[in-house]
C-alpha atoms as a printed R data frame, in Angstrom:
    type eleno elety resid chain resno       x       y       z
1   ATOM     1    CA   MET     A     1  -6.777 -31.200 -15.960
2   ATOM     2    CA   ARG     A     2  -5.445 -27.871 -17.148
3   ATOM     3    CA   ASP     A     3  -1.736 -27.625 -16.446
4   ATOM     4    CA   ASN     A     4  -0.958 -26.295 -13.005
5   ATOM     5    CA   CYS     A     5   0.570 -22.824 -13.343
6   ATOM     6    CA   ALA     A     6   4.232 -22.049 -12.729
7   ATOM     7    CA   ASP     A     7   4.451 -18.837 -14.811
8   ATOM     8    CA   LEU     A     8   4.401 -16.348 -11.945
9   ATOM     9    CA   ARG     A     9   5.197 -13.378 -14.162
10  ATOM    10    CA   GLU     A    10   2.085 -13.910 -16.268
11  ATOM    11    CA   ILE     A    11  -0.068 -14.318 -13.177
12  ATOM    12    CA   PHE     A    12   0.761 -10.812 -11.953
13  ATOM    13    CA   LEU     A    13   0.997  -9.106 -15.316
14  ATOM    14    CA   HIS     A    14  -2.557 -10.160 -16.170
15  ATOM    15    CA   ASP     A    15  -4.142  -9.969 -12.699
16  ATOM    16    CA   VAL     A    16  -5.210 -13.595 -12.879
17  ATOM    17    CA   PRO     A    17  -8.046 -14.207 -10.363
18  ATOM    18    CA   MET     A    18  -6.891 -16.410  -7.496
19  ATOM    19    CA   MET     A    19  -8.355 -18.026  -4.430
20  ATOM    20    CA   ASP     A    20  -6.123 -18.507  -1.422
21  ATOM    21    CA   VAL     A    21  -6.988 -21.672   0.535
22  ATOM    22    CA   ARG     A    22  -4.643 -20.921   3.428
23  ATOM    23    CA   ALA     A    23  -6.123 -20.201   6.850
24  ATOM    24    CA   PRO     A    24  -7.310 -16.636   7.541
25  ATOM    25    CA   VAL     A    25  -4.440 -15.950   9.930
26  ATOM    26    CA   GLU     A    26  -1.972 -16.694   7.122
27  ATOM    27    CA   PHE     A    27  -3.905 -14.575   4.614
28  ATOM    28    CA   THR     A    28  -3.997 -11.578   6.964
29  ATOM    29    CA   LYS     A    29  -0.200 -11.599   7.318
30  ATOM    30    CA   GLY     A    30   0.252 -11.189   3.602
31  ATOM    31    CA   ALA     A    31  -1.549 -11.757   0.297
32  ATOM    32    CA   PHE     A    32  -1.822 -10.421  -3.231
33  ATOM    33    CA   PRO     A    33  -4.087  -7.740  -4.731
34  ATOM    34    CA   GLY     A    34  -7.596  -8.897  -5.547
35  ATOM    35    CA   VAL     A    35  -7.163 -12.396  -4.123
36  ATOM    36    CA   ILE     A    36 -10.058 -13.948  -2.192
37  ATOM    37    CA   ASN     A    37  -9.437 -16.078   0.923
38  ATOM    38    CA   LEU     A    38 -11.532 -19.300   0.742
39  ATOM    39    CA   PRO     A    39  -9.710 -21.488   3.277
40  ATOM    40    CA   LEU     A    40  -9.625 -25.257   3.405
41  ATOM    41    CA   MET     A    41  -9.354 -24.976   7.175
42  ATOM    42    CA   ASN     A    42 -10.151 -22.114   9.535
43  ATOM    43    CA   ASP     A    43  -7.584 -20.957  12.100
44  ATOM    44    CA   THR     A    44  -8.739 -23.307  14.859
45  ATOM    45    CA   GLU     A    45  -8.829 -26.346  12.572
46  ATOM    46    CA   ARG     A    46  -5.391 -25.527  11.200
47  ATOM    47    CA   GLN     A    47  -3.991 -25.245  14.707
48  ATOM    48    CA   LYS     A    48  -5.403 -28.630  15.729
49  ATOM    49    CA   VAL     A    49  -4.036 -30.296  12.607
50  ATOM    50    CA   GLY     A    50  -0.643 -28.708  13.140
51  ATOM    51    CA   THR     A    51  -0.495 -29.988  16.686
52  ATOM    52    CA   SER     A    52  -1.464 -33.457  15.499
53  ATOM    53    CA   TYR     A    53   1.266 -33.375  12.854
54  ATOM    54    CA   LYS     A    54   3.909 -32.547  15.468
55  ATOM    55    CA   GLN     A    55   2.715 -35.196  17.924
56  ATOM    56    CA   ALA     A    56   1.623 -38.065  15.709
57  ATOM    57    CA   GLY     A    57   2.914 -37.416  12.170
58  ATOM    58    CA   GLN     A    58   1.497 -36.550   8.785
59  ATOM    59    CA   GLN     A    59  -0.965 -39.366   8.333
60  ATOM    60    CA   ALA     A    60  -2.657 -38.675  11.669
61  ATOM    61    CA   ALA     A    61  -2.818 -34.963  10.809
62  ATOM    62    CA   ILE     A    62  -4.420 -35.699   7.438
63  ATOM    63    CA   GLU     A    63  -7.011 -37.961   9.066
64  ATOM    64    CA   LEU     A    64  -7.863 -35.323  11.667
65  ATOM    65    CA   GLY     A    65  -8.172 -32.694   8.904
66  ATOM    66    CA   HIS     A    66 -10.677 -34.833   7.018
67  ATOM    67    CA   LYS     A    67 -12.603 -35.363  10.252
68  ATOM    68    CA   LEU     A    68 -12.721 -31.668  11.103
69  ATOM    69    CA   VAL     A    69 -13.669 -30.597   7.559
70  ATOM    70    CA   SER     A    70 -16.561 -32.949   6.781
71  ATOM    71    CA   GLY     A    71 -20.295 -32.969   6.332
72  ATOM    72    CA   GLU     A    72 -21.992 -29.600   6.000
73  ATOM    73    CA   VAL     A    73 -18.730 -27.724   6.663
74  ATOM    74    CA   LYS     A    74 -17.020 -29.497   3.805
75  ATOM    75    CA   GLN     A    75 -19.946 -28.987   1.436
76  ATOM    76    CA   ALA     A    76 -20.146 -25.251   2.247
77  ATOM    77    CA   ARG     A    77 -16.439 -24.815   1.441
78  ATOM    78    CA   ILE     A    78 -16.656 -26.803  -1.787
79  ATOM    79    CA   LYS     A    79 -19.632 -24.676  -2.805
80  ATOM    80    CA   ALA     A    80 -17.640 -21.481  -2.223
81  ATOM    81    CA   TRP     A    81 -14.710 -22.818  -4.264
82  ATOM    82    CA   ALA     A    82 -17.015 -23.972  -7.053
83  ATOM    83    CA   ASP     A    83 -18.767 -20.587  -7.170
84  ATOM    84    CA   PHE     A    84 -15.388 -18.903  -7.532
85  ATOM    85    CA   ALA     A    85 -14.187 -21.335 -10.182
86  ATOM    86    CA   ARG     A    86 -17.319 -20.914 -12.307
87  ATOM    87    CA   LYS     A    87 -17.115 -17.161 -12.014
88  ATOM    88    CA   ASN     A    88 -13.371 -17.181 -12.780
89  ATOM    89    CA   PRO     A    89 -12.764 -20.068 -15.244
90  ATOM    90    CA   GLN     A    90  -9.224 -18.794 -16.036
91  ATOM    91    CA   GLY     A    91  -8.326 -18.444 -12.370
92  ATOM    92    CA   LEU     A    92  -6.039 -20.362 -10.017
93  ATOM    93    CA   LEU     A    93  -5.873 -21.586  -6.461
94  ATOM    94    CA   TYR     A    94  -2.945 -21.815  -4.072
95  ATOM    95    CA   CYS     A    95  -1.919 -22.694  -0.547
96  ATOM    96    CA   PHE     A    96   1.369 -21.916   1.205
97  ATOM    97    CA   ARG     A    97   3.714 -24.119  -0.846
98  ATOM    98    CA   GLY     A    98   1.326 -25.421  -3.488
99  ATOM    99    CA   GLY     A    99   1.217 -28.737  -1.697
100 ATOM   100    CA   LEU     A   100  -1.276 -30.771   0.249
101 ATOM   101    CA   ARG     A   101  -3.957 -28.172   0.953
102 ATOM   102    CA   SER     A   102  -4.272 -27.014  -2.622
103 ATOM   103    CA   GLN     A   103  -4.155 -30.604  -3.865
104 ATOM   104    CA   ILE     A   104  -7.020 -31.593  -1.521
105 ATOM   105    CA   THR     A   105  -8.977 -28.546  -2.721
106 ATOM   106    CA   GLN     A   106  -8.453 -29.624  -6.325
107 ATOM   107    CA   GLN     A   107  -9.499 -33.208  -5.580
108 ATOM   108    CA   TRP     A   108 -12.683 -32.196  -3.761
109 ATOM   109    CA   LEU     A   109 -13.617 -29.705  -6.505
110 ATOM   110    CA   LYS     A   110 -13.235 -32.426  -9.111
111 ATOM   111    CA   SER     A   111 -14.955 -35.241  -7.180
112 ATOM   112    CA   GLU     A   112 -17.759 -33.211  -5.588
113 ATOM   113    CA   ALA     A   113 -18.405 -30.441  -8.145
114 ATOM   114    CA   GLY     A   114 -16.960 -31.859 -11.346
115 ATOM   115    CA   ILE     A   115 -14.567 -28.899 -11.752
116 ATOM   116    CA   GLU     A   116 -10.946 -29.255 -12.717
117 ATOM   117    CA   TYR     A   117  -9.093 -26.181 -11.423
118 ATOM   118    CA   PRO     A   118  -5.335 -25.570 -11.524
119 ATOM   119    CA   ARG     A   119  -3.104 -24.611  -8.629
120 ATOM   120    CA   VAL     A   120  -0.027 -22.413  -8.500
121 ATOM   121    CA   ILE     A   121   3.105 -24.550  -8.329
122 ATOM   122    CA   GLY     A   122   5.064 -23.452  -5.300
123 ATOM   123    CA   GLY     A   123   2.057 -21.577  -3.894
124 ATOM   124    CA   TYR     A   124   2.243 -18.386  -1.903
125 ATOM   125    CA   LYS     A   125   5.881 -18.885  -1.022
126 ATOM   126    CA   ALA     A   126   6.993 -19.011  -4.651
127 ATOM   127    CA   MET     A   127   4.904 -15.985  -5.599
128 ATOM   128    CA   ARG     A   128   6.164 -13.956  -2.674
129 ATOM   129    CA   SER     A   129   9.791 -14.841  -3.481
130 ATOM   130    CA   PHE     A   130   9.198 -13.842  -7.121
131 ATOM   131    CA   LEU     A   131   7.919 -10.407  -6.083
132 ATOM   132    CA   ILE     A   132  10.813  -9.808  -3.715
133 ATOM   133    CA   GLU     A   133  13.201 -10.643  -6.554
134 ATOM   134    CA   THR     A   134  11.251  -8.272  -8.846
135 ATOM   135    CA   ILE     A   135  12.052  -5.367  -6.541
136 ATOM   136    CA   GLU     A   136  15.691  -6.394  -6.165
137 ATOM   137    CA   GLN     A   137  16.146  -6.705  -9.938
138 ATOM   138    CA   ALA     A   138  14.555  -3.323 -10.605
139 ATOM   139    CA   VAL     A   139  16.857  -1.658  -8.079
140 ATOM   140    CA   THR     A   140  19.881  -3.233  -9.772
141 ATOM   141    CA   GLU     A   141  18.814  -2.687 -13.383
142 ATOM   142    CA   CYS     A   142  16.821   0.563 -13.446
143 ATOM   143    CA   ASP     A   143  17.425   4.265 -13.041
144 ATOM   144    CA   PHE     A   144  15.673   6.260 -10.274
145 ATOM   145    CA   VAL     A   145  15.122   9.952  -9.835
146 ATOM   146    CA   LEU     A   146  13.479  11.509  -6.771
147 ATOM   147    CA   ILE     A   147  11.069  14.431  -6.590
148 ATOM   148    CA   GLY     A   148  11.414  16.627  -3.533
149 ATOM   149    CA   GLY     A   149   9.837  19.848  -2.329
150 ATOM   150    CA   LEU     A   150   8.363  21.595   0.671
151 ATOM   151    CA   THR     A   151   5.274  20.134   2.330
152 ATOM   152    CA   GLY     A   152   2.180  20.790   0.227
153 ATOM   153    CA   SER     A   153   4.058  21.602  -2.980
154 ATOM   154    CA   GLY     A   154   2.132  18.954  -4.937
155 ATOM   155    CA   LYS     A   155   4.674  16.148  -5.394
156 ATOM   156    CA   THR     A   156   1.920  13.527  -5.640
157 ATOM   157    CA   GLU     A   157   0.187  15.583  -8.325
158 ATOM   158    CA   VAL     A   158   3.381  15.458 -10.388
159 ATOM   159    CA   LEU     A   159   3.625  11.691  -9.983
160 ATOM   160    CA   HIS     A   160   0.087  11.249 -11.254
161 ATOM   161    CA   GLN     A   161   1.039  13.025 -14.489
162 ATOM   162    CA   LEU     A   162   3.863  10.581 -15.249
163 ATOM   163    CA   ASP     A   163   3.607   7.053 -16.606
164 ATOM   164    CA   ASN     A   164   6.924   6.053 -14.994
165 ATOM   165    CA   ALA     A   165   6.075   7.102 -11.447
166 ATOM   166    CA   LEU     A   166   6.104   4.803  -8.392
167 ATOM   167    CA   ASP     A   167   3.625   6.184  -5.869
168 ATOM   168    CA   LEU     A   168   4.952   4.844  -2.568
169 ATOM   169    CA   GLU     A   169   2.376   6.845  -0.594
170 ATOM   170    CA   GLY     A   170  -0.437   5.514  -2.781
171 ATOM   171    CA   HIS     A   171   0.650   1.914  -2.262
172 ATOM   172    CA   ALA     A   172   1.081   2.553   1.487
173 ATOM   173    CA   ASN     A   173  -2.268   4.375   1.756
174 ATOM   174    CA   HIS     A   174  -0.609   7.197   3.634
175 ATOM   175    CA   ARG     A   175   0.479  10.724   2.700
176 ATOM   176    CA   GLY     A   176   3.825  10.342   4.373
177 ATOM   177    CA   SER     A   177   3.664  13.139   6.987
178 ATOM   178    CA   SER     A   178   2.510  13.190  10.595
179 ATOM   179    CA   PHE     A   179  -0.919  14.186   9.230
180 ATOM   180    CA   GLY     A   180  -0.823  11.570   6.454
181 ATOM   181    CA   LYS     A   181  -3.212   8.869   7.736
182 ATOM   182    CA   HIS     A   182  -6.342   8.167   5.706
183 ATOM   183    CA   ALA     A   183  -9.743   7.130   7.000
184 ATOM   184    CA   THR     A   184  -8.979   3.547   5.905
185 ATOM   185    CA   PRO     A   185  -6.041   1.556   7.345
186 ATOM   186    CA   GLN     A   186  -2.720   1.004   5.705
187 ATOM   187    CA   PRO     A   187  -2.055  -2.363   3.995
188 ATOM   188    CA   GLY     A   188   0.155  -4.834   5.844
189 ATOM   189    CA   GLN     A   189   3.896  -4.577   5.262
190 ATOM   190    CA   ILE     A   190   3.940  -7.609   2.959
191 ATOM   191    CA   ASP     A   191   0.895  -6.365   1.075
192 ATOM   192    CA   PHE     A   192   2.600  -2.961   0.577
193 ATOM   193    CA   GLU     A   193   5.713  -4.638  -0.818
194 ATOM   194    CA   ASN     A   194   3.621  -6.839  -3.100
195 ATOM   195    CA   LEU     A   195   1.725  -3.858  -4.512
196 ATOM   196    CA   LEU     A   196   4.999  -2.064  -5.193
197 ATOM   197    CA   ALA     A   197   6.555  -5.102  -6.873
198 ATOM   198    CA   ILE     A   198   3.563  -5.693  -9.159
199 ATOM   199    CA   ASP     A   199   3.593  -1.992 -10.149
200 ATOM   200    CA   LEU     A   200   7.289  -2.309 -11.035
201 ATOM   201    CA   LEU     A   201   6.676  -5.550 -12.927
202 ATOM   202    CA   LYS     A   202   3.901  -4.096 -15.076
203 ATOM   203    CA   LYS     A   203   5.791  -0.910 -15.871
204 ATOM   204    CA   ARG     A   204   8.971  -2.792 -16.782
205 ATOM   205    CA   ALA     A   205   6.866  -5.009 -19.067
206 ATOM   206    CA   ARG     A   206   6.087  -1.759 -20.932
207 ATOM   207    CA   GLN     A   207   9.831  -1.191 -21.338
208 ATOM   208    CA   ILE     A   208  10.014   1.477 -18.617
209 ATOM   209    CA   ASP     A   209  13.443   1.438 -16.926
210 ATOM   210    CA   GLN     A   210  13.546   4.869 -15.341
211 ATOM   211    CA   PHE     A   211  11.310   5.602 -12.377
212 ATOM   212    CA   VAL     A   212  10.283   8.748 -10.524
213 ATOM   213    CA   ILE     A   213   9.730   8.407  -6.772
214 ATOM   214    CA   GLU     A   214   8.847  10.958  -4.138
215 ATOM   215    CA   ASP     A   215  11.730  11.706  -1.773
216 ATOM   216    CA   GLU     A   216  10.485   9.708   1.203
217 ATOM   217    CA   GLY     A   217  11.942   8.639   4.514
218 ATOM   218    CA   ARG     A   218  12.494   4.991   5.356
219 ATOM   219    CA   ILE     A   219   8.974   4.729   6.785
220 ATOM   220    CA   VAL     A   220   5.731   5.800   5.048
221 ATOM   221    CA   GLY     A   221   3.264   5.944   7.881
222 ATOM   222    CA   SER     A   222   4.065   2.620   9.519
223 ATOM   223    CA   ARG     A   223   5.197   0.819   6.354
224 ATOM   224    CA   ALA     A   224   8.904   0.457   5.575
225 ATOM   225    CA   VAL     A   225  10.216   1.129   2.064
226 ATOM   226    CA   PRO     A   226  12.115  -2.032   0.959
227 ATOM   227    CA   LEU     A   227  15.690  -1.625   2.142
228 ATOM   228    CA   GLU     A   228  17.298  -2.151  -1.263
229 ATOM   229    CA   LEU     A   229  15.113   0.574  -2.771
230 ATOM   230    CA   TYR     A   230  15.608   2.952   0.115
231 ATOM   231    CA   ARG     A   231  19.414   2.603  -0.144
232 ATOM   232    CA   ILE     A   232  19.412   3.496  -3.852
233 ATOM   233    CA   MET     A   233  17.163   6.485  -3.091
234 ATOM   234    CA   GLN     A   234  19.871   7.983  -0.849
235 ATOM   235    CA   ASP     A   235  22.159   8.631  -3.794
236 ATOM   236    CA   ALA     A   236  19.618   9.184  -6.603
237 ATOM   237    CA   PRO     A   237  19.416  12.504  -8.402
238 ATOM   238    CA   LEU     A   238  16.768  14.890  -7.143
239 ATOM   239    CA   VAL     A   239  14.280  17.199  -8.897
240 ATOM   240    CA   TRP     A   240  12.937  19.964  -6.625
241 ATOM   241    CA   LEU     A   241   9.345  21.122  -6.937
242 ATOM   242    CA   GLU     A   242   8.626  24.753  -6.064
243 ATOM   243    CA   ASP     A   243   5.284  26.399  -5.241
244 ATOM   244    CA   SER     A   244   4.063  29.505  -3.437
245 ATOM   245    CA   PHE     A   245   3.263  29.497   0.256
246 ATOM   246    CA   ASP     A   246  -0.397  30.351  -0.273
247 ATOM   247    CA   SER     A   247  -0.828  27.614  -2.877
248 ATOM   248    CA   ARG     A   248   0.657  25.067  -0.476
249 ATOM   249    CA   VAL     A   249  -1.673  26.135   2.289
250 ATOM   250    CA   GLU     A   250  -4.658  25.628  -0.020
251 ATOM   251    CA   ARG     A   251  -3.407  22.194  -1.101
252 ATOM   252    CA   ILE     A   252  -2.970  21.066   2.513
253 ATOM   253    CA   LEU     A   253  -6.370  22.451   3.405
254 ATOM   254    CA   LYS     A   254  -7.902  20.351   0.629
255 ATOM   255    CA   ASP     A   255  -5.954  17.161   1.438
256 ATOM   256    CA   TYR     A   256  -5.867  17.156   5.240
257 ATOM   257    CA   VAL     A   257  -9.155  18.921   5.965
258 ATOM   258    CA   THR     A   258 -11.771  18.867   3.207
259 ATOM   259    CA   ASP     A   259 -10.869  15.524   1.608
260 ATOM   260    CA   LEU     A   260  -9.976  13.775   4.884
261 ATOM   261    CA   CYS     A   261 -13.261  14.819   6.448
262 ATOM   262    CA   ALA     A   262 -15.136  13.529   3.382
263 ATOM   263    CA   GLU     A   263 -13.239  10.206   3.615
264 ATOM   264    CA   PHE     A   264 -14.265   9.656   7.223
265 ATOM   265    CA   ILE     A   265 -17.875  10.590   6.553
266 ATOM   266    CA   ALA     A   266 -17.991   8.207   3.551
267 ATOM   267    CA   VAL     A   267 -16.691   5.385   5.752
268 ATOM   268    CA   GLN     A   268 -18.455   6.052   9.071
269 ATOM   269    CA   GLY     A   269 -21.388   8.351   8.325
270 ATOM   270    CA   VAL     A   270 -21.835  12.049   9.034
271 ATOM   271    CA   GLU     A   271 -21.889  12.261  12.814
272 ATOM   272    CA   THR     A   272 -19.452   9.495  13.691
273 ATOM   273    CA   GLY     A   273 -17.238  10.282  10.693
274 ATOM   274    CA   PHE     A   274 -16.824  13.932  11.572
275 ATOM   275    CA   ALA     A   275 -15.948  13.095  15.172
276 ATOM   276    CA   ALA     A   276 -13.390  10.538  14.020
277 ATOM   277    CA   TYR     A   277 -11.898  13.026  11.549
278 ATOM   278    CA   ALA     A   278 -11.610  15.711  14.214
279 ATOM   279    CA   GLU     A   279  -9.949  13.280  16.598
280 ATOM   280    CA   ARG     A   280  -7.520  12.224  13.881
281 ATOM   281    CA   LEU     A   281  -6.442  15.826  13.266
282 ATOM   282    CA   LYS     A   282  -5.890  16.384  16.973
283 ATOM   283    CA   GLN     A   283  -3.922  13.197  17.336
284 ATOM   284    CA   SER     A   284  -1.749  14.078  14.343
285 ATOM   285    CA   LEU     A   285  -0.855  17.415  15.940
286 ATOM   286    CA   SER     A   286  -0.179  15.903  19.332
287 ATOM   287    CA   SER     A   287   2.110  13.273  17.796
288 ATOM   288    CA   ILE     A   288   4.681  15.974  17.078
289 ATOM   289    CA   VAL     A   289   4.301  17.934  20.328
290 ATOM   290    CA   ARG     A   290   7.926  17.275  21.326
291 ATOM   291    CA   ARG     A   291   9.245  18.622  18.041
292 ATOM   292    CA   LEU     A   292   6.896  21.609  18.151
293 ATOM   293    CA   GLY     A   293   7.564  22.581  21.746
294 ATOM   294    CA   GLY     A   294   4.881  23.151  24.363
295 ATOM   295    CA   GLU     A   295   4.051  26.793  23.654
296 ATOM   296    CA   ARG     A   296   3.803  26.359  19.878
297 ATOM   297    CA   TYR     A   297   1.736  23.183  20.227
298 ATOM   298    CA   GLN     A   298  -0.764  24.826  22.595
299 ATOM   299    CA   ARG     A   299  -1.159  27.803  20.240
300 ATOM   300    CA   LEU     A   300  -1.716  25.701  17.123
301 ATOM   301    CA   ALA     A   301  -3.981  23.257  18.963
302 ATOM   302    CA   ALA     A   302  -6.182  26.136  20.090
303 ATOM   303    CA   ILE     A   303  -6.504  27.391  16.524
304 ATOM   304    CA   MET     A   304  -7.299  23.856  15.319
305 ATOM   305    CA   ASP     A   305  -9.967  23.411  18.029
306 ATOM   306    CA   GLY     A   306 -11.644  26.617  16.984
307 ATOM   307    CA   ALA     A   307 -11.503  25.694  13.320
308 ATOM   308    CA   LEU     A   308 -13.037  22.268  13.995
309 ATOM   309    CA   ALA     A   309 -15.825  23.830  16.078
310 ATOM   310    CA   GLU     A   310 -16.635  26.253  13.241
311 ATOM   311    CA   GLN     A   311 -16.488  23.445  10.645
312 ATOM   312    CA   SER     A   312 -18.861  21.320  12.740
313 ATOM   313    CA   ARG     A   313 -21.262  24.239  13.189
314 ATOM   314    CA   SER     A   314 -21.311  25.701   9.635
315 ATOM   315    CA   GLY     A   315 -19.212  23.476   7.416
316 ATOM   316    CA   ALA     A   316 -16.739  26.320   6.804
317 ATOM   317    CA   VAL     A   317 -13.080  25.369   6.717
318 ATOM   318    CA   ASP     A   318 -11.457  28.835   6.421
319 ATOM   319    CA   GLN     A   319 -10.181  28.928   9.989
320 ATOM   320    CA   HIS     A   320  -8.051  25.808   9.391
321 ATOM   321    CA   ARG     A   321  -5.677  27.999   7.374
322 ATOM   322    CA   GLY     A   322  -4.443  29.428  10.661
323 ATOM   323    CA   TRP     A   323  -2.857  26.259  12.101
324 ATOM   324    CA   ILE     A   324  -1.794  25.101   8.600
325 ATOM   325    CA   SER     A   325   0.119  28.331   7.977
326 ATOM   326    CA   GLY     A   326   1.722  28.065  11.412
327 ATOM   327    CA   MET     A   327   2.715  24.473  10.863
328 ATOM   328    CA   LEU     A   328   4.359  25.294   7.519
329 ATOM   329    CA   SER     A   329   6.204  28.455   8.499
330 ATOM   330    CA   GLU     A   330   7.303  27.388  11.985
331 ATOM   331    CA   TYR     A   331   7.864  23.641  11.637
332 ATOM   332    CA   TYR     A   332   7.828  21.984   8.198
333 ATOM   333    CA   ASP     A   333   9.526  24.679   6.095
334 ATOM   334    CA   PRO     A   334  12.598  25.097   8.332
335 ATOM   335    CA   MET     A   335  12.993  21.304   8.482
336 ATOM   336    CA   TYR     A   336  12.709  20.901   4.735
337 ATOM   337    CA   ALA     A   337  15.025  23.843   4.074
338 ATOM   338    CA   PHE     A   338  17.704  22.087   6.089
339 ATOM   339    CA   GLN     A   339  17.102  18.867   4.173
340 ATOM   340    CA   ARG     A   340  17.357  20.653   0.861
341 ATOM   341    CA   ASP     A   341  20.677  22.192   1.833
342 ATOM   342    CA   SER     A   342  22.002  18.746   2.742
343 ATOM   343    CA   LYS     A   343  20.927  17.360  -0.670
344 ATOM   344    CA   ASP     A   344  21.830  20.379  -2.775
345 ATOM   345    CA   ALA     A   345  24.562  18.568  -4.726
346 ATOM   346    CA   ARG     A   346  22.037  15.984  -5.952
347 ATOM   347    CA   ILE     A   347  19.473  18.510  -7.278
348 ATOM   348    CA   GLU     A   348  19.635  18.470 -11.082
349 ATOM   349    CA   PHE     A   349  16.553  20.650 -11.740
350 ATOM   350    CA   ALA     A   350  14.162  22.914  -9.850
351 ATOM   351    CA   GLY     A   351  10.959  24.581 -11.023
352 ATOM   352    CA   ASP     A   352   7.205  24.840 -10.683
353 ATOM   353    CA   GLN     A   353   4.858  21.940 -11.348
354 ATOM   354    CA   ARG     A   354   4.548  22.467 -15.081
355 ATOM   355    CA   ALA     A   355   8.310  22.814 -15.550
356 ATOM   356    CA   VAL     A   356   9.091  19.810 -13.396
357 ATOM   357    CA   VAL     A   357   6.604  17.566 -15.218
358 ATOM   358    CA   GLU     A   358   8.012  18.670 -18.581
359 ATOM   359    CA   TYR     A   359  11.610  18.084 -17.385
360 ATOM   360    CA   LEU     A   360  10.842  14.593 -16.066
361 ATOM   361    CA   LYS     A   361   9.109  13.616 -19.306
362 ATOM   362    CA   GLN     A   362  12.078  14.890 -21.312
363 ATOM   363    CA   ARG     A   363  14.413  13.046 -18.930
364 ATOM   364    CA   LYS     A   364  12.519   9.777 -19.479
365 ATOM   365    CA   ALA     A   365  12.754  10.279 -23.248
366 ATOM   366    CA   GLY     A   366  16.511  10.410 -22.930
367 ATOM   367    CA   SER     A   367  17.299  14.105 -23.249
368 ATOM   368    CA   ARG     A   368  18.484  16.362 -20.433
369 ATOM   369    CA   TYR     A   369  18.005  20.108 -19.991
């Protein structure tokens, strides 16, 4: 049999295909990008075997497991594993610790399908620990610079022009603000951390040791930035991105209205998608009613309702500029101005998008303005 794999770094650097034979409930709590869940036991079977193990010991639990996963059920699962193995001959399989479940999967694949397929030594637990250590090492060994700016100034656009950027919002599938939810859900917390760690690992393998991150809070949507990284961000130097008010309004209109509506329609269809999009906008506004105050909220909500009605009727989005402008001038801009003042000593450069991108590229190359 091919050697079982213990080189965790190579697994993630090369996106090695993997099948996870843990139960679905385990997989849902946390997994790795691109991995397919092909469980040895489903959730109910796993629970019964676990109860047997506690009450009667390992041997009784193993015997019950073989009884529960037998006949047509067993053959269907072996077929799914075999299909994956043939499609991904350089792939791997794993369970939680790389122990009994992955060994049984290997044995059945060999005896029933004639396929020798390696497992990850240490399983999910070892890979998860490796990725946590990857983040911790990067925080200790690398240099970080933050990009800040008023809402809608295009910070994400800057990140996308840099090969040393870490897009926390991209990994979290959230734009970071109260209006930042996408039509698709956020990854789980563990999945978010794993995506970030693999991004760091791949970039560091390309000899990148300075990273640009958007100036985020501790939480991106409902996903927490790893504590070690967040702490280092509090003292990191800051580059401030500037843009005109009108340009920021147009960018928010595109992101939170035009593009968000298109996302919902792509996922749910025209009628249902538009209704879900409209409800999402209304919920986003109502989520900050306390911070807006009752009068301001009612005024902006009325403008939003009118804009949504016109968009539904004709497809025009022009009226949305009304509540967007109000949100920026009356809520977001004063809040960000206060934050900038509190971080002023850390700002090492400020400019428009072109100047900021050029500065950050120069900075990465080792020269400062």
